[in-house]
Every structure is written in C-alpha cells, then in structure tokens.
PDB file of N, CA, C and O in Angstrom:
ATOM      1  N   MET A   1      70.696 -35.978 156.816  1.00  0.00           N
ATOM      2  CA  MET A   1      69.933 -35.201 157.773  1.00  0.00           C
ATOM      3  C   MET A   1      70.818 -34.883 158.979  1.00  0.00           C
ATOM      4  O   MET A   1      71.665 -35.690 159.360  1.00  0.00           O
ATOM      5  N   ALA A   2      70.626 -33.738 159.563  1.00  0.00           N
ATOM      6  CA  ALA A   2      71.457 -33.287 160.683  1.00  0.00           C
ATOM      7  C   ALA A   2      71.358 -34.234 161.870  1.00  0.00           C
ATOM      8  O   ALA A   2      72.354 -34.481 162.550  1.00  0.00           O
ATOM      9  N   ASP A   3      70.160 -34.768 162.126  1.00  0.00           N
ATOM     10  CA  ASP A   3      70.000 -35.682 163.253  1.00  0.00           C
ATOM     11  C   ASP A   3      70.838 -36.939 163.066  1.00  0.00           C
ATOM     12  O   ASP A   3      71.426 -37.442 164.024  1.00  0.00           O
ATOM     13  N   ASP A   4      70.898 -37.451 161.835  1.00  0.00           N
ATOM     14  CA  ASP A   4      71.725 -38.623 161.556  1.00  0.00           C
ATOM     15  C   ASP A   4      73.193 -38.321 161.806  1.00  0.00           C
ATOM     16  O   ASP A   4      73.917 -39.140 162.373  1.00  0.00           O
ATOM     17  N   LEU A   5      73.623 -37.158 161.386  1.00  0.00           N
ATOM     18  CA  LEU A   5      75.008 -36.762 161.575  1.00  0.00           C
ATOM     19  C   LEU A   5      75.332 -36.637 163.062  1.00  0.00           C
ATOM     20  O   LEU A   5      76.391 -37.076 163.512  1.00  0.00           O
ATOM     21  N   LEU A   6      74.421 -36.039 163.815  1.00  0.00           N
ATOM     22  CA  LEU A   6      74.637 -35.900 165.254  1.00  0.00           C
ATOM     23  C   LEU A   6      74.635 -37.252 165.954  1.00  0.00           C
ATOM     24  O   LEU A   6      75.380 -37.451 166.914  1.00  0.00           O
ATOM     25  N   GLN A   7      73.806 -38.184 165.486  1.00  0.00           N
ATOM     26  CA  GLN A   7      73.810 -39.535 166.052  1.00  0.00           C
ATOM     27  C   GLN A   7      75.138 -40.230 165.765  1.00  0.00           C
ATOM     28  O   GLN A   7      75.665 -40.944 166.618  1.00  0.00           O
ATOM     29  N   THR A   8      75.671 -40.025 164.580  1.00  0.00           N
ATOM     30  CA  THR A   8      76.969 -40.595 164.232  1.00  0.00           C
ATOM     31  C   THR A   8      78.050 -40.016 165.132  1.00  0.00           C
ATOM     32  O   THR A   8      78.900 -40.748 165.639  1.00  0.00           O
ATOM     33  N   VAL A   9      78.020 -38.702 165.329  1.00  0.00           N
ATOM     34  CA  VAL A   9      78.991 -38.052 166.213  1.00  0.00           C
ATOM     35  C   VAL A   9      78.878 -38.618 167.618  1.00  0.00           C
ATOM     36  O   VAL A   9      79.891 -38.941 168.239  1.00  0.00           O
ATOM     37  N   ASP A  10      77.656 -38.741 168.128  1.00  0.00           N
ATOM     38  CA  ASP A  10      77.456 -39.288 169.475  1.00  0.00           C
ATOM     39  C   ASP A  10      78.036 -40.696 169.594  1.00  0.00           C
ATOM     40  O   ASP A  10      78.693 -41.019 170.584  1.00  0.00           O
ATOM     41  N   ALA A  11      77.793 -41.530 168.586  1.00  0.00           N
ATOM     42  CA  ALA A  11      78.300 -42.904 168.620  1.00  0.00           C
ATOM     43  C   ALA A  11      79.827 -42.929 168.577  1.00  0.00           C
ATOM     44  O   ALA A  11      80.463 -43.703 169.293  1.00  0.00           O
ATOM     45  N   LEU A  12      80.405 -42.083 167.739  1.00  0.00           N
ATOM     46  CA  LEU A  12      81.866 -42.029 167.647  1.00  0.00           C
ATOM     47  C   LEU A  12      82.494 -41.495 168.933  1.00  0.00           C
ATOM     48  O   LEU A  12      83.531 -41.995 169.370  1.00  0.00           O
ATOM     49  N   VAL A  13      81.877 -40.489 169.539  1.00  0.00           N
ATOM     50  CA  VAL A  13      82.390 -39.945 170.802  1.00  0.00           C
ATOM     51  C   VAL A  13      82.320 -41.018 171.883  1.00  0.00           C
ATOM     52  O   VAL A  13      83.258 -41.170 172.666  1.00  0.00           O
ATOM     53  N   ALA A  14      81.224 -41.758 171.933  1.00  0.00           N
ATOM     54  CA  ALA A  14      81.089 -42.831 172.927  1.00  0.00           C
ATOM     55  C   ALA A  14      82.172 -43.889 172.714  1.00  0.00           C
ATOM     56  O   ALA A  14      82.763 -44.377 173.678  1.00  0.00           O
ATOM     57  N   GLU A  15      82.431 -44.243 171.459  1.00  0.00           N
ATOM     58  CA  GLU A  15      83.473 -45.232 171.187  1.00  0.00           C
ATOM     59  C   GLU A  15      84.852 -44.691 171.546  1.00  0.00           C
ATOM     60  O   GLU A  15      85.690 -45.414 172.086  1.00  0.00           O
ATOM     61  N   GLU A  16      85.080 -43.420 171.245  1.00  0.00           N
ATOM     62  CA  GLU A  16      86.361 -42.804 171.602  1.00  0.00           C
ATOM     63  C   GLU A  16      86.562 -42.853 173.120  1.00  0.00           C
ATOM     64  O   GLU A  16      87.642 -43.213 173.588  1.00  0.00           O
ATOM     65  N   HIS A  17      85.550 -42.500 173.875  1.00  0.00           N
ATOM     66  CA  HIS A  17      85.656 -42.531 175.343  1.00  0.00           C
ATOM     67  C   HIS A  17      85.884 -43.952 175.845  1.00  0.00           C
ATOM     68  O   HIS A  17      86.695 -44.179 176.742  1.00  0.00           O
ATOM     69  N   ARG A  18      85.162 -44.906 175.260  1.00  0.00           N
ATOM     70  CA  ARG A  18      85.330 -46.306 175.659  1.00  0.00           C
ATOM     71  C   ARG A  18      86.768 -46.764 175.417  1.00  0.00           C
ATOM     72  O   ARG A  18      87.375 -47.404 176.276  1.00  0.00           O
ATOM     73  N   LEU A  19      87.297 -46.437 174.261  1.00  0.00           N
ATOM     74  CA  LEU A  19      88.670 -46.837 173.945  1.00  0.00           C
ATOM     75  C   LEU A  19      89.680 -46.162 174.864  1.00  0.00           C
ATOM     76  O   LEU A  19      90.620 -46.798 175.340  1.00  0.00           O
ATOM     77  N   ARG A  20      89.482 -44.879 175.109  1.00  0.00           N
ATOM     78  CA  ARG A  20      90.418 -44.147 175.976  1.00  0.00           C
ATOM     79  C   ARG A  20      90.394 -44.666 177.415  1.00  0.00           C
ATOM     80  O   ARG A  20      91.402 -44.601 178.118  1.00  0.00           O
ATOM     81  N   ASN A  21      89.248 -45.178 177.848  1.00  0.00           N
ATOM     82  CA  ASN A  21      89.123 -45.672 179.218  1.00  0.00           C
ATOM     83  C   ASN A  21      89.311 -47.176 179.335  1.00  0.00           C
ATOM     84  O   ASN A  21      89.193 -47.734 180.425  1.00  0.00           O
ATOM     85  N   GLN A  22      89.600 -47.828 178.229  1.00  0.00           N
ATOM     86  CA  GLN A  22      89.659 -49.284 178.187  1.00  0.00           C
ATOM     87  C   GLN A  22      90.767 -49.864 179.046  1.00  0.00           C
ATOM     88  O   GLN A  22      90.534 -50.821 179.784  1.00  0.00           O
ATOM     89  N   ALA A  23      91.943 -49.316 178.969  1.00  0.00           N
ATOM     90  CA  ALA A  23      93.079 -49.894 179.685  1.00  0.00           C
ATOM     91  C   ALA A  23      93.882 -48.804 180.384  1.00  0.00           C
ATOM     92  O   ALA A  23      95.029 -48.544 180.023  1.00  0.00           O
ATOM     93  N   PRO A  24      93.275 -48.163 181.390  1.00  0.00           N
ATOM     94  CA  PRO A  24      94.006 -47.091 182.066  1.00  0.00           C
ATOM     95  C   PRO A  24      95.295 -47.613 182.691  1.00  0.00           C
ATOM     96  O   PRO A  24      95.323 -48.660 183.338  1.00  0.00           O
ATOM     97  N   GLY A  25      96.356 -46.850 182.475  1.00  0.00           N
ATOM     98  CA  GLY A  25      97.649 -47.228 183.033  1.00  0.00           C
ATOM     99  C   GLY A  25      98.407 -48.238 182.199  1.00  0.00           C
ATOM    100  O   GLY A  25      99.630 -48.333 182.302  1.00  0.00           O
ATOM    101  N   GLU A  26      97.700 -48.994 181.374  1.00  0.00           N
ATOM    102  CA  GLU A  26      98.348 -50.021 180.556  1.00  0.00           C
ATOM    103  C   GLU A  26      98.510 -49.583 179.109  1.00  0.00           C
ATOM    104  O   GLU A  26      99.405 -50.053 178.407  1.00  0.00           O
ATOM    105  N   GLY A  27      97.661 -48.699 178.675  1.00  0.00           N
ATOM    106  CA  GLY A  27      97.678 -48.278 177.282  1.00  0.00           C
ATOM    107  C   GLY A  27      96.894 -49.243 176.411  1.00  0.00           C
ATOM    108  O   GLY A  27      96.482 -50.313 176.859  1.00  0.00           O
ATOM    109  N   LEU A  28      96.699 -48.862 175.193  1.00  0.00           N
ATOM    110  CA  LEU A  28      95.945 -49.677 174.244  1.00  0.00           C
ATOM    111  C   LEU A  28      96.879 -50.553 173.433  1.00  0.00           C
ATOM    112  O   LEU A  28      98.043 -50.213 173.217  1.00  0.00           O
ATOM    113  N   GLY A  29      96.364 -51.664 172.994  1.00  0.00           N
ATOM    114  CA  GLY A  29      97.102 -52.520 172.086  1.00  0.00           C
ATOM    115  C   GLY A  29      97.099 -51.919 170.693  1.00  0.00           C
ATOM    116  O   GLY A  29      96.423 -50.919 170.450  1.00  0.00           O
ATOM    117  N   PRO A  30      97.838 -52.509 169.786  1.00  0.00           N
ATOM    118  CA  PRO A  30      97.929 -51.961 168.427  1.00  0.00           C
ATOM    119  C   PRO A  30      96.581 -51.852 167.711  1.00  0.00           C
ATOM    120  O   PRO A  30      96.325 -50.864 167.023  1.00  0.00           O
ATOM    121  N   ASP A  31      95.729 -52.846 167.867  1.00  0.00           N
ATOM    122  CA  ASP A  31      94.417 -52.794 167.200  1.00  0.00           C
ATOM    123  C   ASP A  31      93.548 -51.682 167.764  1.00  0.00           C
ATOM    124  O   ASP A  31      92.871 -50.973 167.019  1.00  0.00           O
ATOM    125  N   GLU A  32      93.571 -51.532 169.085  1.00  0.00           N
ATOM    126  CA  GLU A  32      92.769 -50.490 169.715  1.00  0.00           C
ATOM    127  C   GLU A  32      93.304 -49.103 169.373  1.00  0.00           C
ATOM    128  O   GLU A  32      92.527 -48.173 169.153  1.00  0.00           O
ATOM    129  N   ARG A  33      94.624 -48.963 169.327  1.00  0.00           N
ATOM    130  CA  ARG A  33      95.217 -47.662 168.937  1.00  0.00           C
ATOM    131  C   ARG A  33      94.816 -47.302 167.516  1.00  0.00           C
ATOM    132  O   ARG A  33      94.466 -46.156 167.233  1.00  0.00           O
ATOM    133  N   ALA A  34      94.868 -48.286 166.623  1.00  0.00           N
ATOM    134  CA  ALA A  34      94.479 -48.037 165.227  1.00  0.00           C
ATOM    135  C   ALA A  34      93.006 -47.649 165.143  1.00  0.00           C
ATOM    136  O   ALA A  34      92.636 -46.749 164.389  1.00  0.00           O
ATOM    137  N   ARG A  35      92.172 -48.331 165.920  1.00  0.00           N
ATOM    138  CA  ARG A  35      90.740 -48.006 165.910  1.00  0.00           C
ATOM    139  C   ARG A  35      90.512 -46.603 166.469  1.00  0.00           C
ATOM    140  O   ARG A  35      89.707 -45.847 165.924  1.00  0.00           O
ATOM    141  N   LEU A  36      91.208 -46.245 167.548  1.00  0.00           N
ATOM    142  CA  LEU A  36      91.068 -44.910 168.131  1.00  0.00           C
ATOM    143  C   LEU A  36      91.464 -43.839 167.123  1.00  0.00           C
ATOM    144  O   LEU A  36      90.781 -42.822 167.002  1.00  0.00           O
ATOM    145  N   GLU A  37      92.547 -44.053 166.407  1.00  0.00           N
ATOM    146  CA  GLU A  37      92.968 -43.087 165.387  1.00  0.00           C
ATOM    147  C   GLU A  37      91.920 -42.966 164.287  1.00  0.00           C
ATOM    148  O   GLU A  37      91.657 -41.868 163.795  1.00  0.00           O
ATOM    149  N   SER A  38      91.327 -44.079 163.904  1.00  0.00           N
ATOM    150  CA  SER A  38      90.284 -44.062 162.885  1.00  0.00           C
ATOM    151  C   SER A  38      89.056 -43.297 163.376  1.00  0.00           C
ATOM    152  O   SER A  38      88.480 -42.499 162.637  1.00  0.00           O
ATOM    153  N   VAL A  39      88.663 -43.541 164.613  1.00  0.00           N
ATOM    154  CA  VAL A  39      87.518 -42.839 165.198  1.00  0.00           C
ATOM    155  C   VAL A  39      87.789 -41.339 165.247  1.00  0.00           C
ATOM    156  O   VAL A  39      86.912 -40.539 164.923  1.00  0.00           O
ATOM    157  N   GLU A  40      88.988 -40.958 165.648  1.00  0.00           N
ATOM    158  CA  GLU A  40      89.343 -39.537 165.711  1.00  0.00           C
ATOM    159  C   GLU A  40      89.259 -38.884 164.333  1.00  0.00           C
ATOM    160  O   GLU A  40      88.775 -37.760 164.206  1.00  0.00           O
ATOM    161  N   ARG A  41      89.730 -39.587 163.304  1.00  0.00           N
ATOM    162  CA  ARG A  41      89.662 -39.041 161.942  1.00  0.00           C
ATOM    163  C   ARG A  41      88.210 -38.905 161.482  1.00  0.00           C
ATOM    164  O   ARG A  41      87.836 -37.909 160.863  1.00  0.00           O
ATOM    165  N   GLN A  42      87.402 -39.913 161.792  1.00  0.00           N
ATOM    166  CA  GLN A  42      85.991 -39.851 161.416  1.00  0.00           C
ATOM    167  C   GLN A  42      85.282 -38.702 162.133  1.00  0.00           C
ATOM    168  O   GLN A  42      84.440 -38.022 161.547  1.00  0.00           O
ATOM    169  N   LEU A  43      85.627 -38.493 163.397  1.00  0.00           N
ATOM    170  CA  LEU A  43      85.039 -37.371 164.135  1.00  0.00           C
ATOM    171  C   LEU A  43      85.429 -36.043 163.503  1.00  0.00           C
ATOM    172  O   LEU A  43      84.585 -35.159 163.352  1.00  0.00           O
ATOM    173  N   ASP A  44      86.682 -35.891 163.137  1.00  0.00           N
ATOM    174  CA  ASP A  44      87.113 -34.659 162.469  1.00  0.00           C
ATOM    175  C   ASP A  44      86.294 -34.422 161.205  1.00  0.00           C
ATOM    176  O   ASP A  44      85.878 -33.298 160.926  1.00  0.00           O
ATOM    177  N   GLN A  45      86.068 -35.487 160.447  1.00  0.00           N
ATOM    178  CA  GLN A  45      85.296 -35.379 159.217  1.00  0.00           C
ATOM    179  C   GLN A  45      83.842 -34.986 159.515  1.00  0.00           C
ATOM    180  O   GLN A  45      83.264 -34.150 158.821  1.00  0.00           O
ATOM    181  N   CYS A  46      83.272 -35.588 160.534  1.00  0.00           N
ATOM    182  CA  CYS A  46      81.887 -35.261 160.904  1.00  0.00           C
ATOM    183  C   CYS A  46      81.757 -33.822 161.378  1.00  0.00           C
ATOM    184  O   CYS A  46      80.828 -33.123 160.974  1.00  0.00           O
ATOM    185  N   TRP A  47      82.680 -33.364 162.234  1.00  0.00           N
ATOM    186  CA  TRP A  47      82.622 -31.980 162.719  1.00  0.00           C
ATOM    187  C   TRP A  47      82.777 -31.004 161.559  1.00  0.00           C
ATOM    188  O   TRP A  47      82.093 -29.981 161.514  1.00  0.00           O
ATOM    189  N   ASP A  48      83.660 -31.309 160.631  1.00  0.00           N
ATOM    190  CA  ASP A  48      83.842 -30.458 159.453  1.00  0.00           C
ATOM    191  C   ASP A  48      82.546 -30.378 158.654  1.00  0.00           C
ATOM    192  O   ASP A  48      82.124 -29.293 158.253  1.00  0.00           O
ATOM    193  N   LEU A  49      81.920 -31.521 158.424  1.00  0.00           N
ATOM    194  CA  LEU A  49      80.676 -31.557 157.664  1.00  0.00           C
ATOM    195  C   LEU A  49      79.576 -30.792 158.395  1.00  0.00           C
ATOM    196  O   LEU A  49      78.819 -30.049 157.770  1.00  0.00           O
ATOM    197  N   LEU A  50      79.484 -30.966 159.697  1.00  0.00           N
ATOM    198  CA  LEU A  50      78.467 -30.265 160.473  1.00  0.00           C
ATOM    199  C   LEU A  50      78.660 -28.753 160.390  1.00  0.00           C
ATOM    200  O   LEU A  50      77.694 -28.018 160.183  1.00  0.00           O
ATOM    201  N   ARG A  51      79.899 -28.280 160.549  1.00  0.00           N
ATOM    202  CA  ARG A  51      80.174 -26.837 160.447  1.00  0.00           C
ATOM    203  C   ARG A  51      79.815 -26.304 159.060  1.00  0.00           C
ATOM    204  O   ARG A  51      79.218 -25.235 158.932  1.00  0.00           O
ATOM    205  N   ARG A  52      80.184 -27.059 158.026  1.00  0.00           N
ATOM    206  CA  ARG A  52      79.914 -26.603 156.669  1.00  0.00           C
ATOM    207  C   ARG A  52      78.421 -26.600 156.359  1.00  0.00           C
ATOM    208  O   ARG A  52      77.932 -25.706 155.669  1.00  0.00           O
ATOM    209  N   ARG A  53      77.694 -27.596 156.866  1.00  0.00           N
ATOM    210  CA  ARG A  53      76.245 -27.635 156.649  1.00  0.00           C
ATOM    211  C   ARG A  53      75.553 -26.495 157.381  1.00  0.00           C
ATOM    212  O   ARG A  53      74.619 -25.895 156.849  1.00  0.00           O
ATOM    213  N   ARG A  54      75.998 -26.194 158.588  1.00  0.00           N
ATOM    214  CA  ARG A  54      75.402 -25.072 159.324  1.00  0.00           C
ATOM    215  C   ARG A  54      75.678 -23.760 158.607  1.00  0.00           C
ATOM    216  O   ARG A  54      74.800 -22.901 158.529  1.00  0.00           O
ATOM    217  N   ALA A  55      76.882 -23.595 158.085  1.00  0.00           N
ATOM    218  CA  ALA A  55      77.212 -22.380 157.344  1.00  0.00           C
ATOM    219  C   ALA A  55      76.365 -22.282 156.073  1.00  0.00           C
ATOM    220  O   ALA A  55      75.923 -21.195 155.704  1.00  0.00           O
ATOM    221  N   SER A  56      76.144 -23.395 155.419  1.00  0.00           N
ATOM    222  CA  SER A  56      75.326 -23.417 154.212  1.00  0.00           C
ATOM    223  C   SER A  56      73.886 -23.000 154.534  1.00  0.00           C
ATOM    224  O   SER A  56      73.280 -22.220 153.799  1.00  0.00           O
ATOM    225  N   ALA A  57      73.350 -23.521 155.630  1.00  0.00           N
ATOM    226  CA  ALA A  57      71.983 -23.166 156.036  1.00  0.00           C
ATOM    227  C   ALA A  57      71.893 -21.683 156.369  1.00  0.00           C
ATOM    228  O   ALA A  57      70.922 -21.020 156.002  1.00  0.00           O
ATOM    229  N   GLU A  58      72.903 -21.157 157.063  1.00  0.00           N
ATOM    230  CA  GLU A  58      72.908 -19.732 157.413  1.00  0.00           C
ATOM    231  C   GLU A  58      72.984 -18.851 156.173  1.00  0.00           C
ATOM    232  O   GLU A  58      72.515 -17.714 156.184  1.00  0.00           O
ATOM    233  N   ALA A  59      73.575 -19.377 155.108  1.00  0.00           N
ATOM    234  CA  ALA A  59      73.686 -18.621 153.856  1.00  0.00           C
ATOM    235  C   ALA A  59      72.445 -18.800 152.977  1.00  0.00           C
ATOM    236  O   ALA A  59      72.396 -18.304 151.851  1.00  0.00           O
ATOM    237  N   GLY A  60      71.446 -19.512 153.501  1.00  0.00           N
ATOM    238  CA  GLY A  60      70.208 -19.696 152.756  1.00  0.00           C
ATOM    239  C   GLY A  60      70.267 -20.799 151.721  1.00  0.00           C
ATOM    240  O   GLY A  60      69.402 -20.875 150.848  1.00  0.00           O
ATOM    241  N   GLN A  61      71.266 -21.649 151.805  1.00  0.00           N
ATOM    242  CA  GLN A  61      71.409 -22.748 150.858  1.00  0.00           C
ATOM    243  C   GLN A  61      70.944 -24.050 151.505  1.00  0.00           C
ATOM    244  O   GLN A  61      70.726 -24.106 152.715  1.00  0.00           O
ATOM    245  N   ASP A  62      70.797 -25.077 150.706  1.00  0.00           N
ATOM    246  CA  ASP A  62      70.365 -26.382 151.200  1.00  0.00           C
ATOM    247  C   ASP A  62      71.564 -27.102 151.827  1.00  0.00           C
ATOM    248  O   ASP A  62      72.488 -27.493 151.113  1.00  0.00           O
ATOM    249  N   PRO A  63      71.560 -27.280 153.140  1.00  0.00           N
ATOM    250  CA  PRO A  63      72.702 -27.926 153.792  1.00  0.00           C
ATOM    251  C   PRO A  63      72.881 -29.386 153.390  1.00  0.00           C
ATOM    252  O   PRO A  63      73.976 -29.935 153.508  1.00  0.00           O
ATOM    253  N   GLN A  64      71.813 -30.010 152.919  1.00  0.00           N
ATOM    254  CA  GLN A  64      71.917 -31.420 152.527  1.00  0.00           C
ATOM    255  C   GLN A  64      72.723 -31.596 151.235  1.00  0.00           C
ATOM    256  O   GLN A  64      73.115 -32.711 150.890  1.00  0.00           O
ATOM    257  N   GLN A  65      72.964 -30.501 150.532  1.00  0.00           N
ATOM    258  CA  GLN A  65      73.768 -30.568 149.315  1.00  0.00           C
ATOM    259  C   GLN A  65      75.264 -30.563 149.616  1.00  0.00           C
ATOM    260  O   GLN A  65      76.080 -30.782 148.720  1.00  0.00           O
ATOM    261  N   VAL A  66      75.624 -30.315 150.866  1.00  0.00           N
ATOM    262  CA  VAL A  66      77.033 -30.293 151.269  1.00  0.00           C
ATOM    263  C   VAL A  66      77.466 -31.724 151.558  1.00  0.00           C
ATOM    264  O   VAL A  66      76.919 -32.387 152.440  1.00  0.00           O
ATOM    265  N   ALA A  67      78.444 -32.184 150.812  1.00  0.00           N
ATOM    266  CA  ALA A  67      78.939 -33.552 150.963  1.00  0.00           C
ATOM    267  C   ALA A  67      80.169 -33.575 151.871  1.00  0.00           C
ATOM    268  O   ALA A  67      80.888 -32.582 151.984  1.00  0.00           O
ATOM    269  N   PRO A  68      80.399 -34.709 152.509  1.00  0.00           N
ATOM    270  CA  PRO A  68      81.600 -34.814 153.347  1.00  0.00           C
ATOM    271  C   PRO A  68      82.862 -34.686 152.500  1.00  0.00           C
ATOM    272  O   PRO A  68      82.920 -35.158 151.364  1.00  0.00           O
ATOM    273  N   ARG A  69      83.855 -34.047 153.073  1.00  0.00           N
ATOM    274  CA  ARG A  69      85.155 -33.979 152.412  1.00  0.00           C
ATOM    275  C   ARG A  69      85.920 -35.252 152.761  1.00  0.00           C
ATOM    276  O   ARG A  69      85.681 -35.852 153.809  1.00  0.00           O
ATOM    277  N   PRO A  70      86.832 -35.665 151.896  1.00  0.00           N
ATOM    278  CA  PRO A  70      87.656 -36.836 152.228  1.00  0.00           C
ATOM    279  C   PRO A  70      88.435 -36.585 153.522  1.00  0.00           C
ATOM    280  O   PRO A  70      88.854 -35.462 153.803  1.00  0.00           O
ATOM    281  N   ILE A  71      88.617 -37.638 154.292  1.00  0.00           N
ATOM    282  CA  ILE A  71      89.349 -37.514 155.553  1.00  0.00           C
ATOM    283  C   ILE A  71      90.735 -36.931 155.316  1.00  0.00           C
ATOM    284  O   ILE A  71      91.218 -36.135 156.121  1.00  0.00           O
ATOM    285  N   SER A  72      91.375 -37.317 154.226  1.00  0.00           N
ATOM    286  CA  SER A  72      92.719 -36.802 153.945  1.00  0.00           C
ATOM    287  C   SER A  72      92.711 -35.285 153.793  1.00  0.00           C
ATOM    288  O   SER A  72      93.667 -34.618 154.191  1.00  0.00           O
ATOM    289  N   GLU A  73      91.653 -34.741 153.228  1.00  0.00           N
ATOM    290  CA  GLU A  73      91.543 -33.289 153.071  1.00  0.00           C
ATOM    291  C   GLU A  73      91.277 -32.619 154.420  1.00  0.00           C
ATOM    292  O   GLU A  73      91.886 -31.597 154.737  1.00  0.00           O
ATOM    293  N   VAL A  74      90.378 -33.188 155.208  1.00  0.00           N
ATOM    294  CA  VAL A  74      90.047 -32.632 156.517  1.00  0.00           C
ATOM    295  C   VAL A  74      91.271 -32.676 157.424  1.00  0.00           C
ATOM    296  O   VAL A  74      91.532 -31.727 158.163  1.00  0.00           O
ATOM    297  N   GLU A  75      92.007 -33.748 157.373  1.00  0.00           N
ATOM    298  CA  GLU A  75      93.173 -33.927 158.238  1.00  0.00           C
ATOM    299  C   GLU A  75      94.336 -33.019 157.839  1.00  0.00           C
ATOM    300  O   GLU A  75      95.258 -32.814 158.629  1.00  0.00           O
ATOM    301  N   SER A  76      94.302 -32.478 156.633  1.00  0.00           N
ATOM    302  CA  SER A  76      95.408 -31.642 156.188  1.00  0.00           C
ATOM    303  C   SER A  76      95.278 -30.210 156.689  1.00  0.00           C
ATOM    304  O   SER A  76      96.216 -29.423 156.558  1.00  0.00           O
ATOM    305  N   TYR A  77      94.121 -29.858 157.266  1.00  0.00           N
ATOM    306  CA  TYR A  77      93.929 -28.508 157.790  1.00  0.00           C
ATOM    307  C   TYR A  77      94.780 -28.308 159.030  1.00  0.00           C
ATOM    308  O   TYR A  77      94.969 -29.227 159.828  1.00  0.00           O
ATOM    309  N   GLU A  78      95.280 -27.121 159.177  1.00  0.00           N
ATOM    310  CA  GLU A  78      95.995 -26.786 160.409  1.00  0.00           C
ATOM    311  C   GLU A  78      94.973 -26.406 161.444  1.00  0.00           C
ATOM    312  O   GLU A  78      94.021 -25.686 161.143  1.00  0.00           O
ATOM    313  N   HIS A  79      95.152 -26.876 162.659  1.00  0.00           N
ATOM    314  CA  HIS A  79      94.199 -26.584 163.749  1.00  0.00           C
ATOM    315  C   HIS A  79      94.709 -25.455 164.585  1.00  0.00           C
ATOM    316  O   HIS A  79      94.057 -25.058 165.550  1.00  0.00           O
TER     317      HIS A  79
END
C-alpha cells in the first residue's frame, strides 16, 4: 500500500537525518557510515518503487502489482 511505502520512506529519512547529525565535526564511525550507506540505498529503492507505482496508476494499471527492483539494479541507474 502507498501509505506503508511512504511511512517507510519517512522512517528512513528520519534515520538518515539522525545519522548525518550524529557527530557533527567528528564524522561517523565505520558502523554508522555503513548504516548510512544502507539507508541511502534503501531510500533509492523506495523512491524508485514509488515513482513506478505512480506511473502504473496513471496508466490505469494496479500499482500494487509493481514489485521493488533489487537495490543493485536501482543503484546502477545514472542520476
């Protein structure tokens, strides 16, 4: 459901902000950097899924039939 996806995005954005603000001036430790990278990849995947579901709905199709693409595929796109 779109609301679930948006809630996931909100939670990931909040975590991303928390991590980015965690140690200003000092930087993040290795575990926090790895977590931030993971959150960023998950956000990319969520935004991709949201865009594709909206496009599916606009085309008159069932957006719930659109499945998430693997992170490796989403990350391979040029921005």
